SESE-795570 format. One line per field, with one value per residue (C-alpha): residue in one letter; x, y, z. Coordinates in steps of 0.2 Angstrom, whole numbers, plus 5000, padded with zeros to 4 digits. Example, Ala and Ser with C-alpha at 12.3 -4.5 7.8 and 13.67 -1.06 7.14 Angstrom:
2
code (a s)
xx (5062 5068)
yy (4978 4995)
zz (5039 5036)
//
This chain:
574
code (m d v a e p g t v l p g s g h p p r s g a l l g g s l d h l q a a a l v v d s d d v v a a a n g p a r t l l r r s a e e l t g q d a h d l l h r d s l g h r l p r t r c p l r e t l r t g g t g h g g q e w f a r g d g t l v q l s w l v a p y a l p p g g a g a l v l l y e q e q g k p d e d a g g s p t t l s e l d r l a l l a d t t t q l t s t l d v e e a l h r l a a l t v p r l a d w a v v d l l t e r d e v r r a l v v h h e d g v l v a r e d l q g p m p p v l e e s p m p l s r a l r g a a s s l a g s s t y q g p p d s g i a v e q r r l f a e t g m h s a a i a p i r g l r e v l g a l t l g r s a p s r a d f s t a d l p l l e d l t r r t g l a l d n a r l y q r q r k v a e t m q r h l l p q l p s v p g l q m a a r y l p a p d a s s v g g d w y d a f p l a d g a l a l a i g d v v g h d l d a a a g m a q l r n m l r a f a w s r p e s p g a i v s r l d d a v l h i a e v p m a t m v l a r l t r d g n g l w r l h w t n a g h p p p l l v t h d g q a q y l t d a h g m l l g t g l a r p r p d a a v a v l p p r a t l l l y t d g l v e s p h h p i d e g l n r l r q h a a s l a r r p l d s f s d s l l e r v r p t d n d d d v a v l a l r t p e p)
xx (5327 5321 5336 5341 5355 5373 5377 5359 5353 5339 5323 5322 5339 5354 5363 5370 5367 5379 5380 5362 5366 5380 5370 5355 5364 5373 5357 5345 5351 5346 5330 5331 5326 5342 5347 5363 5368 5383 5394 5382 5368 5359 5350 5359 5349 5335 5330 5313 5310 5316 5303 5289 5293 5294 5280 5290 5295 5313 5311 5304 5319 5335 5343 5335 5342 5338 5337 5326 5315 5313 5319 5304 5301 5286 5274 5279 5290 5307 5320 5335 5351 5360 5348 5350 5361 5359 5366 5380 5385 5384 5394 5409 5409 5409 5397 5382 5366 5350 5333 5315 5316 5302 5302 5290 5282 5276 5258 5260 5261 5275 5284 5295 5311 5327 5343 5361 5374 5390 5403 5399 5410 5402 5408 5419 5429 5417 5414 5395 5386 5373 5358 5348 5330 5319 5303 5304 5297 5280 5281 5300 5305 5314 5331 5333 5317 5322 5317 5328 5328 5335 5336 5342 5336 5348 5350 5352 5365 5374 5373 5381 5395 5398 5398 5410 5423 5421 5423 5437 5448 5448 5458 5475 5472 5467 5457 5447 5443 5436 5425 5419 5415 5405 5396 5391 5385 5376 5361 5359 5363 5365 5365 5384 5400 5415 5432 5446 5463 5479 5495 5511 5516 5500 5493 5474 5468 5450 5451 5432 5416 5402 5383 5370 5362 5351 5356 5375 5388 5394 5411 5412 5430 5429 5426 5441 5459 5472 5464 5470 5479 5470 5469 5473 5461 5446 5430 5423 5416 5428 5444 5440 5438 5454 5462 5454 5440 5423 5411 5398 5384 5385 5370 5369 5371 5386 5398 5388 5397 5414 5427 5440 5451 5453 5445 5429 5430 5430 5416 5405 5408 5405 5388 5383 5388 5380 5365 5367 5355 5363 5380 5388 5407 5418 5437 5445 5458 5472 5481 5493 5486 5472 5471 5457 5438 5422 5407 5390 5378 5359 5352 5336 5321 5313 5327 5327 5342 5356 5354 5365 5358 5366 5384 5388 5385 5395 5410 5408 5411 5425 5434 5433 5439 5454 5460 5458 5467 5481 5483 5483 5495 5507 5507 5511 5525 5533 5530 5538 5553 5554 5553 5566 5578 5575 5578 5594 5600 5600 5615 5620 5624 5643 5649 5656 5663 5652 5638 5621 5612 5596 5587 5569 5562 5543 5535 5519 5505 5492 5503 5501 5519 5537 5546 5564 5567 5584 5597 5616 5629 5648 5665 5675 5694 5698 5689 5673 5656 5644 5626 5613 5595 5585 5570 5571 5555 5544 5535 5541 5555 5564 5563 5571 5584 5588 5590 5604 5613 5612 5618 5632 5638 5637 5648 5661 5661 5662 5677 5687 5690 5690 5677 5662 5645 5640 5654 5650 5632 5635 5646 5632 5619 5630 5631 5612 5610 5622 5625 5612 5594 5587 5574 5575 5578 5580 5593 5603 5621 5630 5647 5649 5666 5672 5684 5698 5685 5675 5661 5652 5650 5637 5641 5627 5619 5601 5595 5576 5573 5563 5575 5584 5577 5589 5581 5591 5590 5578 5566 5569 5567 5572 5573 5590 5583 5600 5609 5593 5595 5588 5583 5595 5591 5584 5598 5599 5618 5618 5631 5626 5624 5637 5640 5628 5637 5629 5636 5626 5624 5628 5614 5605 5595 5598 5584 5584 5568 5559 5543 5532 5533 5526 5516 5497 5486 5473 5484 5498 5515 5517 5505 5516 5532 5524 5517 5534 5543 5531 5532 5551 5552 5541 5551 5568 5574 5568 5581 5585 5576 5561 5562 5562 5548 5536 5540 5534 5519 5513 5518 5516 5500 5487 5481 5498 5503 5521 5535 5546 5564 5572 5589 5592 5608 5612 5627 5635 5635 5649)
yy (5520 5538 5549 5566 5566 5569 5587 5594 5602 5593 5603 5613 5608 5617 5601 5593 5574 5561 5549 5543 5528 5521 5524 5516 5501 5498 5498 5488 5471 5476 5469 5479 5498 5507 5526 5533 5549 5561 5569 5583 5571 5574 5559 5555 5540 5528 5511 5505 5496 5512 5522 5510 5509 5528 5531 5545 5546 5547 5566 5568 5560 5564 5580 5582 5583 5565 5570 5585 5576 5559 5558 5562 5558 5548 5563 5567 5582 5584 5576 5588 5585 5583 5568 5559 5544 5540 5557 5556 5539 5547 5562 5551 5540 5524 5509 5509 5501 5508 5501 5507 5525 5535 5541 5552 5544 5554 5552 5560 5544 5538 5521 5514 5507 5500 5506 5500 5512 5508 5519 5520 5527 5540 5543 5551 5548 5556 5549 5544 5531 5517 5517 5501 5503 5489 5487 5476 5459 5456 5446 5448 5455 5471 5469 5487 5485 5471 5456 5440 5437 5419 5422 5438 5444 5445 5464 5462 5449 5461 5474 5463 5458 5476 5481 5467 5472 5490 5486 5473 5482 5499 5491 5482 5476 5458 5459 5474 5465 5450 5461 5470 5453 5448 5464 5462 5444 5444 5445 5447 5430 5421 5422 5417 5420 5410 5413 5401 5406 5396 5403 5404 5388 5379 5380 5385 5399 5402 5421 5426 5420 5433 5433 5446 5450 5465 5474 5473 5460 5451 5441 5424 5425 5409 5400 5409 5404 5391 5375 5357 5353 5349 5330 5327 5312 5320 5321 5333 5350 5362 5350 5349 5368 5371 5360 5370 5359 5365 5373 5362 5361 5355 5353 5350 5331 5332 5332 5321 5305 5298 5313 5309 5324 5338 5350 5339 5340 5358 5359 5349 5361 5376 5369 5365 5382 5392 5382 5382 5370 5374 5380 5384 5382 5388 5389 5407 5406 5418 5419 5405 5396 5393 5406 5399 5396 5405 5397 5405 5398 5399 5396 5405 5393 5404 5403 5389 5378 5383 5374 5371 5386 5397 5391 5401 5417 5411 5406 5424 5432 5421 5424 5442 5439 5429 5443 5456 5445 5441 5460 5463 5449 5454 5472 5467 5455 5470 5482 5469 5468 5486 5489 5476 5484 5500 5494 5485 5500 5510 5509 5502 5517 5519 5518 5534 5536 5546 5548 5539 5536 5529 5528 5523 5521 5518 5514 5523 5518 5514 5502 5514 5518 5516 5531 5539 5544 5540 5544 5541 5543 5539 5545 5556 5555 5569 5561 5571 5562 5565 5565 5567 5564 5567 5563 5559 5565 5551 5536 5521 5509 5523 5534 5520 5517 5536 5536 5523 5533 5549 5542 5533 5549 5559 5546 5547 5565 5568 5556 5562 5580 5589 5601 5610 5603 5617 5613 5594 5597 5608 5595 5583 5595 5596 5576 5575 5586 5576 5558 5552 5546 5557 5571 5582 5579 5588 5584 5590 5587 5591 5588 5584 5588 5588 5603 5604 5609 5593 5603 5595 5607 5604 5613 5610 5615 5612 5609 5612 5600 5603 5610 5599 5600 5603 5598 5601 5590 5602 5602 5617 5614 5625 5622 5625 5636 5643 5639 5634 5634 5627 5608 5597 5595 5612 5617 5634 5636 5646 5646 5635 5643 5636 5647 5639 5632 5627 5620 5605 5606 5590 5577 5587 5578 5582 5576 5574 5569 5569 5578 5563 5565 5583 5585 5582 5585 5593 5604 5617 5611 5623 5614 5598 5606 5614 5597 5589 5602 5600 5582 5581 5593 5583 5567 5575 5564 5548 5536 5538 5523 5527 5545 5539 5527 5538 5553 5542 5536 5553 5564 5555 5562 5547 5555 5556 5543 5546 5536 5543 5542 5549 5550 5555 5559 5562 5570 5563 5571 5583)
zz (5349 5347 5350 5342 5329 5335 5336 5338 5354 5364 5366 5383 5389 5380 5381 5365 5366 5365 5350 5349 5337 5348 5364 5357 5351 5367 5377 5365 5372 5390 5395 5411 5411 5408 5407 5402 5411 5408 5420 5423 5428 5411 5402 5387 5382 5388 5382 5378 5395 5403 5393 5397 5416 5418 5406 5396 5378 5373 5370 5388 5395 5385 5388 5405 5422 5429 5447 5444 5432 5441 5459 5472 5491 5496 5495 5477 5481 5473 5483 5489 5480 5496 5502 5486 5486 5468 5463 5475 5467 5450 5457 5463 5447 5456 5458 5469 5473 5482 5485 5486 5481 5473 5455 5445 5430 5415 5420 5437 5447 5458 5457 5470 5462 5466 5456 5451 5444 5436 5426 5408 5394 5383 5365 5361 5377 5389 5406 5412 5421 5417 5429 5429 5437 5443 5453 5469 5466 5473 5490 5490 5507 5508 5515 5521 5530 5540 5529 5526 5508 5503 5484 5474 5458 5443 5447 5465 5461 5449 5463 5476 5464 5460 5478 5482 5469 5475 5493 5492 5479 5490 5504 5505 5523 5524 5540 5533 5517 5527 5537 5522 5514 5529 5529 5511 5513 5530 5532 5513 5509 5525 5544 5547 5537 5541 5532 5534 5527 5522 5529 5518 5527 5522 5540 5542 5552 5556 5553 5554 5561 5562 5562 5562 5578 5582 5566 5568 5564 5580 5579 5588 5593 5603 5587 5578 5578 5573 5564 5562 5545 5529 5526 5508 5506 5516 5506 5518 5510 5520 5517 5498 5497 5506 5493 5479 5474 5468 5480 5488 5501 5519 5531 5550 5547 5536 5550 5562 5558 5564 5560 5547 5552 5565 5553 5553 5573 5572 5559 5570 5583 5572 5566 5584 5591 5577 5574 5556 5546 5529 5523 5506 5505 5491 5489 5489 5475 5471 5455 5459 5474 5485 5499 5510 5510 5513 5522 5522 5534 5537 5555 5555 5554 5541 5529 5515 5513 5501 5484 5470 5461 5475 5471 5456 5465 5480 5468 5460 5477 5482 5465 5468 5486 5480 5469 5483 5496 5483 5480 5499 5503 5489 5496 5514 5508 5498 5512 5524 5512 5511 5530 5533 5521 5528 5546 5540 5532 5548 5558 5574 5586 5591 5609 5615 5633 5644 5631 5631 5614 5608 5591 5586 5569 5567 5550 5544 5556 5542 5532 5516 5512 5516 5520 5518 5536 5543 5556 5559 5572 5568 5574 5563 5559 5571 5586 5584 5584 5569 5572 5557 5554 5538 5527 5509 5499 5495 5503 5492 5489 5480 5495 5505 5493 5492 5510 5509 5496 5505 5522 5513 5504 5520 5529 5515 5514 5533 5535 5520 5526 5542 5538 5546 5545 5533 5521 5521 5518 5503 5495 5498 5490 5475 5474 5476 5461 5449 5455 5467 5464 5477 5471 5487 5506 5522 5536 5551 5553 5569 5575 5594 5602 5620 5625 5638 5652 5649 5641 5625 5611 5597 5580 5567 5551 5546 5528 5529 5543 5560 5573 5585 5603 5618 5635 5651 5666 5676 5662 5652 5633 5618 5600 5592 5577 5571 5555 5546 5527 5511 5509 5497 5479 5475 5464 5472 5476 5492 5506 5520 5538 5548 5563 5576 5591 5608 5624 5630 5649 5660 5659 5645 5632 5613 5602 5583 5575 5558 5554 5556 5575 5575 5558 5558 5542 5554 5565 5562 5564 5578 5589 5586 5590 5606 5611 5608 5619 5633 5634 5632 5646 5657 5653 5656 5670 5663 5657 5639 5632 5642 5637 5619 5619 5630 5619 5603 5612 5618 5604 5588 5579 5577 5561 5553 5539 5539 5547 5561 5565 5582 5588 5606 5615 5634 5641 5657 5674 5678)
//
């Protein structure tokens, strides 16, 4: 392969080449046309088939900007970079596939090529990409143009598997992964995609039945749902797949005989409802167990039946699907354990004569993390009531464990001495620095007492937390912004502000909350605070439980991935 020696500058480019010997050796075994480009989209190497296909020498390719040199529209004009899907894939460093795009040859002609891109390590330790180029086979329908191919070329097969890996490993949601799998296989391989999953109790659920209709995937929910149990002795294809046996083929006549199980009855119904004349069925295996089965079915008369030659590709797809589902299920189990632990760590609210209290905790809406939000309410040794809410920095099990540490230390400090909230939080801050596994945290600690005139007095301090909200029975709402100090864990030894006192009117509602209720990544926090104040005022006369639930429903931002804790208290009538 003709490449420049390492360390020299290629003519006309100003770019020093990568190691030509290493790159050339790594491409020589490829029969497909292959280019290697670096992170600047500059061609670092081109093998013989690529030079032949593009009708350019190694000197004409290496060191040149691949997009400027090669990519064109159908009229031969240079394609704008913003409209180039190939360049976008190269820029993001991922895996991608495209078809039927125009490239300029060295003799001035245009050629329509498909492409496959995958990450490629450049010596010594650089990042680049491998670009495979190939012509559409004569007489083969173009899938993007609405055709219905029944077989894939080797490069199309590699592209499908690369897309499957990328698509399925980028989500930890089982349902989303299944829909992505269906979109990858229908209509590219089949007209129908059916996924049956085994639950942790070995029950079978038909999780997905979709088909291609008018350019979109349509779910047949009437065919989805619980399935009969797997019969251990059944020789039928789906039962065997759900037991982990090898992939197999099925036709419209497979399930026409006397059924040997309830699954066979459901399969006969599936074939009748979908009109499938051919199906390929393969088990979906995880690392330790069978997770389910994938059925790809063809119903269009123009499509040939599946053959045993199609089964290796199906098994490659289900192997990748199994790993993705295994990861998603493991993540969801861990998350469920973390959420359960967090909910159990949150306390039961005490019963205080005359006062109503309500608390709510909501996990992150997109199931991406477990937070450290918490609340607490407990009686003190002198008869006062302590109210607290806080947020430990982080969104993982460490944050949930840190929340438990912080809450337990707070209870111990608050009970051991009759001190002001500021003094208690100062001691807690010192403990956070020296003995707790908590990086940083925010919190509000309040002390609620009733004086001789029957008035409820709130004495509080705020360590970097959103301010409490006080709502009167007639709908006046104001934030208690006094006594605001530094968050916990900063190491800045400053006296805690401790002089804030407010009298709570009769039938007033005090709301403590975490930032997940008001923060949005796309709007200033002041907008969230204003929205909370307005809705809280409008709900002032609702029963306290209804007040809390409606507030969460109306105020919590839909684009926030944080968890939320809320503690609400209402004073009695005079």
